[in-house]
Biopython code that builds the backbone (N, CA, C, O; Angstrom):
import numpy as np
from Bio.PDB.StructureBuilder import StructureBuilder

atoms = [
    (1, "MET", "N", (0.837, -1.180, 0.000)),
    (1, "MET", "CA", (0.000, 0.000, 0.000)),
    (1, "MET", "C", (0.880, 1.240, 0.000)),
    (1, "MET", "O", (1.879, 1.311, 0.716)),
    (2, "LYS", "N", (0.506, 2.191, -0.792)),
    (2, "LYS", "CA", (1.237, 3.440, -0.921)),
    (2, "LYS", "C", (0.669, 4.488, 0.049)),
    (2, "LYS", "O", (-0.545, 4.584, 0.224)),
    (3, "ILE", "N", (1.543, 5.257, 0.666)),
    (3, "ILE", "CA", (1.088, 6.342, 1.538)),
    (3, "ILE", "C", (0.546, 7.450, 0.642)),
    (3, "ILE", "O", (1.239, 7.911, -0.266)),
    (4, "PRO", "N", (-0.699, 7.882, 0.894)),
    (4, "PRO", "CA", (-1.308, 8.873, 0.011)),
    (4, "PRO", "C", (-0.760, 10.271, 0.256)),
    (4, "PRO", "O", (-0.355, 10.597, 1.372)),
    (5, "PRO", "N", (-0.746, 11.100, -0.792)),
    (5, "PRO", "CA", (-0.406, 12.507, -0.565)),
    (5, "PRO", "C", (-1.531, 13.155, 0.241)),
    (5, "PRO", "O", (-2.704, 12.830, 0.056)),
    (6, "ILE", "N", (-1.171, 14.055, 1.119)),
    (6, "ILE", "CA", (-2.139, 14.664, 2.028)),
    (6, "ILE", "C", (-2.704, 15.946, 1.417)),
    (6, "ILE", "O", (-1.954, 16.846, 1.037)),
    (7, "ASP", "N", (-4.037, 16.018, 1.326)),
    (7, "ASP", "CA", (-4.706, 17.234, 0.864)),
    (7, "ASP", "C", (-4.657, 18.292, 1.960)),
    (7, "ASP", "O", (-4.706, 17.973, 3.148)),
    (8, "VAL", "N", (-4.560, 19.543, 1.553)),
    (8, "VAL", "CA", (-4.506, 20.637, 2.521)),
    (8, "VAL", "C", (-5.758, 20.672, 3.393)),
    (8, "VAL", "O", (-5.695, 21.093, 4.548)),
    (9, "GLY", "N", (-6.883, 20.237, 2.855)),
    (9, "GLY", "CA", (-8.115, 20.202, 3.643)),
    (9, "GLY", "C", (-8.032, 19.271, 4.828)),
    (9, "GLY", "O", (-8.621, 19.536, 5.876)),
    (10, "ILE", "N", (-7.302, 18.181, 4.669)),
    (10, "ILE", "CA", (-7.120, 17.229, 5.771)),
    (10, "ILE", "C", (-6.354, 17.909, 6.903)),
    (10, "ILE", "O", (-6.741, 17.817, 8.068)),
    (11, "ILE", "N", (-5.280, 18.584, 6.554)),
    (11, "ILE", "CA", (-4.465, 19.261, 7.569)),
    (11, "ILE", "C", (-5.293, 20.331, 8.274)),
    (11, "ILE", "O", (-5.285, 20.423, 9.501)),
    (12, "SER", "N", (-5.994, 21.125, 7.504)),
    (12, "SER", "CA", (-6.802, 22.214, 8.076)),
    (12, "SER", "C", (-7.843, 21.689, 9.052)),
    (12, "SER", "O", (-7.998, 22.230, 10.147)),
    (13, "SER", "N", (-8.557, 20.637, 8.660)),
    (13, "SER", "CA", (-9.620, 20.131, 9.531)),
    (13, "SER", "C", (-9.058, 19.550, 10.824)),
    (13, "SER", "O", (-9.647, 19.726, 11.890)),
    (14, "ILE", "N", (-7.931, 18.864, 10.738)),
    (14, "ILE", "CA", (-7.337, 18.297, 11.953)),
    (14, "ILE", "C", (-6.821, 19.398, 12.871)),
    (14, "ILE", "O", (-6.995, 19.327, 14.087)),
    (15, "LEU", "N", (-6.195, 20.405, 12.296)),
    (15, "LEU", "CA", (-5.694, 21.499, 13.128)),
    (15, "LEU", "C", (-6.828, 22.236, 13.827)),
    (15, "LEU", "O", (-6.665, 22.679, 14.964)),
    (16, "VAL", "N", (-7.971, 22.373, 13.167)),
    (16, "VAL", "CA", (-9.136, 22.976, 13.825)),
    (16, "VAL", "C", (-9.602, 22.081, 14.966)),
    (16, "VAL", "O", (-9.951, 22.566, 16.043)),
    (17, "ASP", "N", (-9.605, 20.765, 14.722)),
    (17, "ASP", "CA", (-10.023, 19.822, 15.765)),
    (17, "ASP", "C", (-9.152, 19.899, 17.012)),
    (17, "ASP", "O", (-9.652, 19.745, 18.126)),
    (18, "ILE", "N", (-7.851, 20.136, 16.836)),
    (18, "ILE", "CA", (-6.960, 20.108, 18.005)),
    (18, "ILE", "C", (-6.607, 21.485, 18.544)),
    (18, "ILE", "O", (-6.114, 21.605, 19.666)),
    (19, "ASP", "N", (-6.856, 22.533, 17.748)),
    (19, "ASP", "CA", (-6.447, 23.874, 18.190)),
    (19, "ASP", "C", (-7.546, 24.915, 18.012)),
    (19, "ASP", "O", (-7.325, 26.101, 18.259)),
    (20, "GLY", "N", (-8.709, 24.486, 17.593)),
    (20, "GLY", "CA", (-9.805, 25.416, 17.373)),
    (20, "GLY", "C", (-10.610, 25.655, 18.639)),
    (20, "GLY", "O", (-10.260, 25.152, 19.707)),
    (21, "PRO", "N", (-11.681, 26.416, 18.524)),
    (21, "PRO", "CA", (-12.482, 26.754, 19.704)),
    (21, "PRO", "C", (-13.139, 25.547, 20.373)),
    (21, "PRO", "O", (-13.412, 25.583, 21.573)),
    (22, "GLN", "N", (-13.391, 24.493, 19.625)),
    (22, "GLN", "CA", (-14.007, 23.283, 20.179)),
    (22, "GLN", "C", (-12.967, 22.180, 20.427)),
    (22, "GLN", "O", (-13.322, 21.005, 20.513)),
    (23, "ALA", "N", (-11.708, 22.547, 20.541)),
    (23, "ALA", "CA", (-10.613, 21.580, 20.631)),
    (23, "ALA", "C", (-10.749, 20.666, 21.849)),
    (23, "ALA", "O", (-11.200, 21.078, 22.918)),
    (24, "ASP", "N", (-10.345, 19.418, 21.649)),
    (24, "ASP", "CA", (-10.330, 18.424, 22.715)),
    (24, "ASP", "C", (-8.959, 18.454, 23.384)),
    (24, "ASP", "O", (-7.960, 18.123, 22.746)),
    (25, "PRO", "N", (-8.892, 18.843, 24.652)),
    (25, "PRO", "CA", (-7.589, 18.932, 25.322)),
    (25, "PRO", "C", (-6.906, 17.580, 25.524)),
    (25, "PRO", "O", (-5.713, 17.528, 25.821)),
    (26, "THR", "N", (-7.647, 16.497, 25.365)),
    (26, "THR", "CA", (-7.053, 15.169, 25.541)),
    (26, "THR", "C", (-6.755, 14.506, 24.198)),
    (26, "THR", "O", (-6.496, 13.304, 24.146)),
    (27, "TRP", "N", (-6.790, 15.281, 23.111)),
    (27, "TRP", "CA", (-6.617, 14.750, 21.764)),
    (27, "TRP", "C", (-5.357, 13.894, 21.634)),
    (27, "TRP", "O", (-5.439, 12.749, 21.190)),
    (28, "ALA", "N", (-4.219, 14.420, 22.006)),
    (28, "ALA", "CA", (-2.951, 13.701, 21.824)),
    (28, "ALA", "C", (-2.925, 12.426, 22.659)),
    (28, "ALA", "O", (-2.513, 11.372, 22.175)),
    (29, "HIS", "N", (-3.358, 12.520, 23.894)),
    (29, "HIS", "CA", (-3.362, 11.347, 24.773)),
    (29, "HIS", "C", (-4.302, 10.262, 24.232)),
    (29, "HIS", "O", (-3.948, 9.083, 24.209)),
    (30, "SER", "N", (-5.493, 10.666, 23.803)),
    (30, "SER", "CA", (-6.459, 9.704, 23.258)),
    (30, "SER", "C", (-5.921, 9.021, 22.005)),
    (30, "SER", "O", (-6.089, 7.815, 21.828)),
    (31, "LEU", "N", (-5.273, 9.799, 21.133)),
    (31, "LEU", "CA", (-4.712, 9.225, 19.917)),
    (31, "LEU", "C", (-3.580, 8.252, 20.251)),
    (31, "LEU", "O", (-3.487, 7.182, 19.649)),
    (32, "LEU", "N", (-2.733, 8.611, 21.193)),
    (32, "LEU", "CA", (-1.641, 7.716, 21.571)),
    (32, "LEU", "C", (-2.180, 6.396, 22.111)),
    (32, "LEU", "O", (-1.644, 5.337, 21.786)),
    (33, "ILE", "N", (-3.213, 6.441, 22.915)),
    (33, "ILE", "CA", (-3.817, 5.209, 23.438)),
    (33, "ILE", "C", (-4.372, 4.370, 22.286)),
    (33, "ILE", "O", (-4.185, 3.154, 22.250)),
    (34, "ARG", "N", (-5.055, 5.030, 21.347)),
    (34, "ARG", "CA", (-5.609, 4.309, 20.196)),
    (34, "ARG", "C", (-4.503, 3.659, 19.366)),
    (34, "ARG", "O", (-4.651, 2.530, 18.898)),
    (35, "ILE", "N", (-3.392, 4.379, 19.188)),
    (35, "ILE", "CA", (-2.256, 3.820, 18.440)),
    (35, "ILE", "C", (-1.647, 2.647, 19.200)),
    (35, "ILE", "O", (-1.308, 1.628, 18.599)),
    (36, "GLN", "N", (-1.509, 2.783, 20.506)),
    (36, "GLN", "CA", (-0.932, 1.698, 21.300)),
    (36, "GLN", "C", (-1.749, 0.419, 21.189)),
    (36, "GLN", "O", (-1.192, -0.679, 21.205)),
    (37, "ILE", "N", (-3.070, 0.556, 21.077)),
    (37, "ILE", "CA", (-3.932, -0.616, 20.938)),
    (37, "ILE", "C", (-3.811, -1.199, 19.527)),
    (37, "ILE", "O", (-3.666, -2.410, 19.361)),
    (38, "ALA", "N", (-3.872, -0.333, 18.518)),
    (38, "ALA", "CA", (-3.866, -0.794, 17.123)),
    (38, "ALA", "C", (-2.481, -1.219, 16.649)),
    (38, "ALA", "O", (-2.350, -2.143, 15.847)),
    (39, "ASP", "N", (-1.453, -0.545, 17.145)),
    (39, "ASP", "CA", (-0.079, -0.801, 16.676)),
    (39, "ASP", "C", (0.876, -0.609, 17.860)),
    (39, "ASP", "O", (1.494, 0.448, 17.992)),
    (40, "PRO", "N", (0.996, -1.625, 18.715)),
    (40, "PRO", "CA", (1.802, -1.491, 19.934)),
    (40, "PRO", "C", (3.251, -1.072, 19.698)),
    (40, "PRO", "O", (3.811, -0.330, 20.505)),
    (41, "VAL", "N", (3.860, -1.526, 18.625)),
    (41, "VAL", "CA", (5.254, -1.159, 18.360)),
    (41, "VAL", "C", (5.357, 0.339, 18.102)),
    (41, "VAL", "O", (6.224, 1.004, 18.670)),
    (42, "LEU", "N", (4.494, 0.872, 17.262)),
    (42, "LEU", "CA", (4.504, 2.305, 16.982)),
    (42, "LEU", "C", (4.145, 3.108, 18.231)),
    (42, "LEU", "O", (4.744, 4.150, 18.495)),
    (43, "GLY", "N", (3.174, 2.626, 18.992)),
    (43, "GLY", "CA", (2.788, 3.302, 20.231)),
    (43, "GLY", "C", (3.949, 3.414, 21.203)),
    (43, "GLY", "O", (4.166, 4.470, 21.796)),
    (44, "GLU", "N", (4.693, 2.335, 21.369)),
    (44, "GLU", "CA", (5.851, 2.355, 22.270)),
    (44, "GLU", "C", (6.951, 3.277, 21.734)),
    (44, "GLU", "O", (7.627, 3.959, 22.504)),
    (45, "TYR", "N", (7.119, 3.290, 20.434)),
    (45, "TYR", "CA", (8.130, 4.178, 19.850)),
    (45, "TYR", "C", (7.773, 5.640, 20.101)),
    (45, "TYR", "O", (8.645, 6.436, 20.450)),
    (46, "ILE", "N", (6.513, 6.000, 19.928)),
    (46, "ILE", "CA", (6.096, 7.387, 20.175)),
    (46, "ILE", "C", (6.280, 7.737, 21.649)),
    (46, "ILE", "O", (6.698, 8.851, 21.966)),
    (47, "LYS", "N", (5.979, 6.812, 22.550)),
    (47, "LYS", "CA", (6.221, 7.058, 23.972)),
    (47, "LYS", "C", (7.705, 7.280, 24.242)),
    (47, "LYS", "O", (8.065, 8.163, 25.020)),
    (48, "MET", "N", (8.566, 6.492, 23.610)),
    (48, "MET", "CA", (10.013, 6.644, 23.784)),
    (48, "MET", "C", (10.476, 8.004, 23.255)),
    (48, "MET", "O", (11.302, 8.669, 23.879)),
    (49, "VAL", "N", (9.943, 8.409, 22.111)),
    (49, "VAL", "CA", (10.288, 9.721, 21.557)),
    (49, "VAL", "C", (9.877, 10.819, 22.537)),
    (49, "VAL", "O", (10.630, 11.766, 22.764)),
    (50, "ARG", "N", (8.689, 10.693, 23.113)),
    (50, "ARG", "CA", (8.211, 11.698, 24.080)),
    (50, "ARG", "C", (9.142, 11.771, 25.289)),
    (50, "ARG", "O", (9.484, 12.860, 25.749)),
    (51, "GLU", "N", (9.544, 10.623, 25.796)),
    (51, "GLU", "CA", (10.428, 10.593, 26.967)),
    (51, "GLU", "C", (11.811, 11.161, 26.651)),
    (51, "GLU", "O", (12.402, 11.857, 27.476)),
    (52, "LYS", "N", (12.322, 10.865, 25.467)),
    (52, "LYS", "CA", (13.677, 11.283, 25.116)),
    (52, "LYS", "C", (13.747, 12.711, 24.579)),
    (52, "LYS", "O", (14.667, 13.458, 24.916)),
    (53, "TYR", "N", (12.767, 13.097, 23.735)),
    (53, "TYR", "CA", (12.845, 14.380, 23.037)),
    (53, "TYR", "C", (11.767, 15.381, 23.430)),
    (53, "TYR", "O", (11.831, 16.542, 23.029)),
    (54, "GLY", "N", (10.787, 14.954, 24.201)),
    (54, "GLY", "CA", (9.768, 15.869, 24.684)),
    (54, "GLY", "C", (8.437, 15.764, 23.950)),
    (54, "GLY", "O", (8.292, 15.067, 22.946)),
    (55, "GLU", "N", (7.476, 16.494, 24.505)),
    (55, "GLU", "CA", (6.108, 16.476, 24.002)),
    (55, "GLU", "C", (5.998, 16.932, 22.549)),
    (55, "GLU", "O", (5.233, 16.351, 21.779)),
    (56, "HIS", "N", (6.746, 17.957, 22.165)),
    (56, "HIS", "CA", (6.631, 18.482, 20.800)),
    (56, "HIS", "C", (7.056, 17.449, 19.760)),
    (56, "HIS", "O", (6.436, 17.341, 18.703)),
    (57, "ALA", "N", (8.094, 16.704, 20.051)),
    (57, "ALA", "CA", (8.539, 15.670, 19.117)),
    (57, "ALA", "C", (7.477, 14.583, 18.991)),
    (57, "ALA", "O", (7.184, 14.127, 17.886)),
    (58, "ALA", "N", (6.907, 14.172, 20.104)),
    (58, "ALA", "CA", (5.862, 13.144, 20.071)),
    (58, "ALA", "C", (4.625, 13.667, 19.355)),
    (58, "ALA", "O", (3.994, 12.932, 18.595)),
    (59, "LEU", "N", (4.273, 14.923, 19.585)),
    (59, "LEU", "CA", (3.107, 15.515, 18.931)),
    (59, "LEU", "C", (3.284, 15.547, 17.418)),
    (59, "LEU", "O", (2.324, 15.337, 16.677)),
    (60, "THR", "N", (4.490, 15.806, 16.961)),
    (60, "THR", "CA", (4.755, 15.789, 15.520)),
    (60, "THR", "C", (4.452, 14.413, 14.942)),
    (60, "THR", "O", (3.809, 14.305, 13.898)),
    (61, "GLY", "N", (4.903, 13.380, 15.604)),
    (61, "GLY", "CA", (4.621, 12.017, 15.145)),
    (61, "GLY", "C", (3.134, 11.711, 15.155)),
    (61, "GLY", "O", (2.616, 11.101, 14.220)),
    (62, "LEU", "N", (2.445, 12.133, 16.207)),
    (62, "LEU", "CA", (1.000, 11.908, 16.284)),
    (62, "LEU", "C", (0.265, 12.635, 15.164)),
    (62, "LEU", "O", (-0.659, 12.088, 14.561)),
    (63, "LEU", "N", (0.674, 13.861, 14.890)),
    (63, "LEU", "CA", (0.031, 14.628, 13.822)),
    (63, "LEU", "C", (0.243, 13.981, 12.462)),
    (63, "LEU", "O", (-0.701, 13.865, 11.681)),
    (64, "VAL", "N", (1.452, 13.564, 12.173)),
    (64, "VAL", "CA", (1.722, 12.919, 10.882)),
    (64, "VAL", "C", (0.885, 11.646, 10.757)),
    (64, "VAL", "O", (0.296, 11.388, 9.708)),
    (65, "TYR", "N", (0.834, 10.860, 11.819)),
    (65, "TYR", "CA", (0.013, 9.646, 11.811)),
    (65, "TYR", "C", (-1.444, 10.004, 11.515)),
    (65, "TYR", "O", (-2.087, 9.370, 10.679)),
    (66, "ARG", "N", (-1.954, 11.016, 12.202)),
    (66, "ARG", "CA", (-3.364, 11.406, 12.030)),
    (66, "ARG", "C", (-3.628, 11.961, 10.637)),
    (66, "ARG", "O", (-4.683, 11.692, 10.064)),
    (67, "PHE", "N", (-2.693, 12.733, 10.076)),
    (67, "PHE", "CA", (-2.859, 13.237, 8.708)),
    (67, "PHE", "C", (-2.995, 12.074, 7.728)),
    (67, "PHE", "O", (-3.894, 12.068, 6.886)),
    (68, "ILE", "N", (-2.108, 11.098, 7.838)),
    (68, "ILE", "CA", (-2.132, 9.948, 6.922)),
    (68, "ILE", "C", (-3.419, 9.143, 7.126)),
    (68, "ILE", "O", (-4.081, 8.760, 6.161)),
    (69, "GLU", "N", (-3.757, 8.897, 8.370)),
    (69, "GLU", "CA", (-4.971, 8.137, 8.672)),
    (69, "GLU", "C", (-6.206, 8.822, 8.092)),
    (69, "GLU", "O", (-7.045, 8.170, 7.470)),
    (70, "SER", "N", (-6.318, 10.124, 8.295)),
    (70, "SER", "CA", (-7.477, 10.867, 7.793)),
    (70, "SER", "C", (-7.528, 10.890, 6.274)),
    (70, "SER", "O", (-8.603, 10.783, 5.684)),
    (71, "GLN", "N", (-6.376, 11.027, 5.644)),
    (71, "GLN", "CA", (-6.349, 11.031, 4.182)),
    (71, "GLN", "C", (-6.772, 9.666, 3.643)),
    (71, "GLN", "O", (-7.498, 9.587, 2.652)),
    (72, "MET", "N", (-6.323, 8.601, 4.288)),
    (72, "MET", "CA", (-6.717, 7.265, 3.847)),
    (72, "MET", "C", (-8.228, 7.071, 4.001)),
    (72, "MET", "O", (-8.868, 6.473, 3.136)),
    (73, "GLU", "N", (-8.799, 7.575, 5.100)),
    (73, "GLU", "CA", (-10.250, 7.493, 5.303)),
    (73, "GLU", "C", (-10.982, 8.283, 4.224)),
    (73, "GLU", "O", (-11.971, 7.810, 3.664)),
    (74, "ALA", "N", (-10.498, 9.480, 3.934)),
    (74, "ALA", "CA", (-11.127, 10.308, 2.898)),
    (74, "ALA", "C", (-11.047, 9.639, 1.535)),
    (74, "ALA", "O", (-12.016, 9.662, 0.776)),
    (75, "ASP", "N", (-9.914, 9.050, 1.221)),
    (75, "ASP", "CA", (-9.752, 8.367, -0.053)),
    (75, "ASP", "C", (-10.687, 7.159, -0.168)),
    (75, "ASP", "O", (-11.244, 6.898, -1.235)),
    (76, "GLU", "N", (-10.854, 6.423, 0.940)),
    (76, "GLU", "CA", (-11.780, 5.281, 0.928)),
    (76, "GLU", "C", (-13.212, 5.743, 0.679)),
    (76, "GLU", "O", (-13.931, 5.124, -0.105)),
    (77, "LEU", "N", (-13.631, 6.811, 1.328)),
    (77, "LEU", "CA", (-14.970, 7.346, 1.119)),
    (77, "LEU", "C", (-15.161, 7.820, -0.306)),
    (77, "LEU", "O", (-16.206, 7.584, -0.912)),
    (78, "LYS", "N", (-14.162, 8.482, -0.838)),
    (78, "LYS", "CA", (-14.219, 8.964, -2.207)),
    (78, "LYS", "C", (-14.406, 7.793, -3.183)),
    (78, "LYS", "O", (-15.177, 7.886, -4.139)),
    (79, "GLU", "N", (-13.695, 6.699, -2.927)),
    (79, "GLU", "CA", (-13.813, 5.514, -3.774)),
    (79, "GLU", "C", (-15.214, 4.915, -3.705)),
    (79, "GLU", "O", (-15.755, 4.462, -4.714)),
    (80, "LEU", "N", (-15.797, 4.916, -2.510)),
    (80, "LEU", "CA", (-17.137, 4.349, -2.330)),
    (80, "LEU", "C", (-18.189, 5.117, -3.122)),
    (80, "LEU", "O", (-19.143, 4.531, -3.634)),
    (81, "PHE", "N", (-18.011, 6.426, -3.219)),
    (81, "PHE", "CA", (-19.045, 7.260, -3.814)),
    (81, "PHE", "C", (-18.749, 7.704, -5.227)),
    (81, "PHE", "O", (-19.448, 8.568, -5.757)),
    (82, "THR", "N", (-17.728, 7.134, -5.854)),
    (82, "THR", "CA", (-17.453, 7.476, -7.255)),
    (82, "THR", "C", (-17.544, 6.256, -8.125)),
    (82, "THR", "O", (-17.344, 6.345, -9.336)),
]
sb = StructureBuilder()
sb.init_structure("model")
sb.init_model(0)
sb.init_chain("A")
sb.init_seg("    ")
for serial, (resi, resn, name, xyz) in enumerate(atoms, 1):
    if name == "N":
        sb.init_residue(resn, " ", resi, " ")
    sb.init_atom(name, np.array(xyz, "f"), 0.0, 1.0, " ", f" {name:<3s}", serial, name[0])
structure = sb.get_structure()
């Protein structure tokens, strides 16, 4: 499977979700837990990055993961309806 290119709309919508007026303050923690369940190796790696390099480094990894995940979901929906 090829990693899809990310549309700017995907980035914009996620940034609103995490930094907009209705933002969920537990967004990063909830995503990390979800990743740990779905992909324990990646979850542990992100935890290690957080411990070694700090919250900002871990947040970057979480954001990239979420961008790719959202783009894949959008692409699947697009395929269903075309």
